[in-house]
N, C-alpha and C positions, 0 to 999 in steps of 0.2 A: 270266395270271400276276399275282399280287398284289404290289404294290410294297411295299417295306419301310417306306416313309414312311407307309403306311396302317395299320401295326400290326405292329411287329417283336416277336417273342416272346423274344428274348434269344439268348445265345451257344450255348445247348444245343439249339436248334431243329434238327430233322432235316435240313432243306434250307437251312440258313443260308448256306453258302458258295455254293451254286448260286443262291439267291435274291439274294444280294449282287452276284454277277457279273451276273445278269440285270437287276437294278436299275440298275447302272452302265451297262450297254449301252443300256438303255431311255433313261436320262437323256442319254447321249451322242447318241442318235438324235434325241431331242426338241430338244436344244440346237442340233443341226445344222439342223433344220427352222426353229428360231427365228431363226437368222441370216437366212435368206431371208425369213421373215415380217417381221422388223424392216425389212429393205430395202424390201419391198413396201409396208409401212405408211408408211415415210418418203416413198416415191414418191407414194403416194396423197395424203398430206398436202400435199406440194409442189404437186401438180396442183390440189388443191382450193383452196389458198391463191392460186395463180396465177389460177384461174377467178374467185375472189372479187375479187381486185385488178383484174383486167381488166374485170369487170362494173361495179365501182365507178367506175373511170376513164372507161369509155365512157359510163356514165350521167351522170357529172358533165359531160362534154363535150356531151352531147345535151340536157341540161336548161338552162332559162333562169332568170334571176333573179339575186339577189345570191349571193355565195359560200356563205353559211351555208345558204340554201335549196337550192342545188344539191348541197351536201354531204349534207344531210339526205335529199333525194330519192334521191341515188345510193346511200346506205346502205340505204334502204328497198327500192330496186330489187334490191339484191344480197343481201337477207336469206336467200334459199334457198341461195345459194353460201356465205354465212357459216356457215349451219347445217351444210352438207356439210363445210366445213373444220373446224368444231368436232368433228363426229363422227369425222373422219379423225384428228384429234389425240387424241381419246379412245381410238381403236383403237390408235394408236401407243403410248400410255401403257399400255394393257392388254398389248401384246406385251412391252414393257419389263418390266412387273411379272411376267409369266409367266417370262421369261428369268431374272430375279432369283430367283424362287422355285425354278426348276430348278437354278440355281447353288447355292442353299442346300441343296437336297435332295442334290445331288451331294456337297457337303462333308460332310453328315451320313452319307451312305452310305460315303464313304471312311473316316470315323472308325470306323464299324461294322466295316468290313473290317480296319482296323488292330487293333481289339479282338479280332476273330476270329483274326487272325494271332498276336497275343500269347497268346491262350488255347491255340492249337495248339502253339506253342513250349513252353508250360508243360506240356503233356500228354506231350511227348516224353521 
């Protein structure tokens, strides 16, 4: 099924009502999946940040020297965990952006459905 957001032909299209209903159902399904994806991304980010903080703190405790040296070494030791946390944050932001895009598509499709309804009323 082609979504309306990829190229809607206007109110006189042969399958406009069916396409509009299908588009709304598709968007509802995707948004429902998005809620779980958002939760999963938030959990992944929390786990990655926890791993980073744990590695930094353990490394700080295990290193010797003055405080600034220990801090620098612990951050170097935790570079991989920091990268994983940054990637998890990017993933979370991507899920949020996709949910926002789906929300805007849904609003657009609802507007189209109202226009179809108005045209059908005018034809009666």
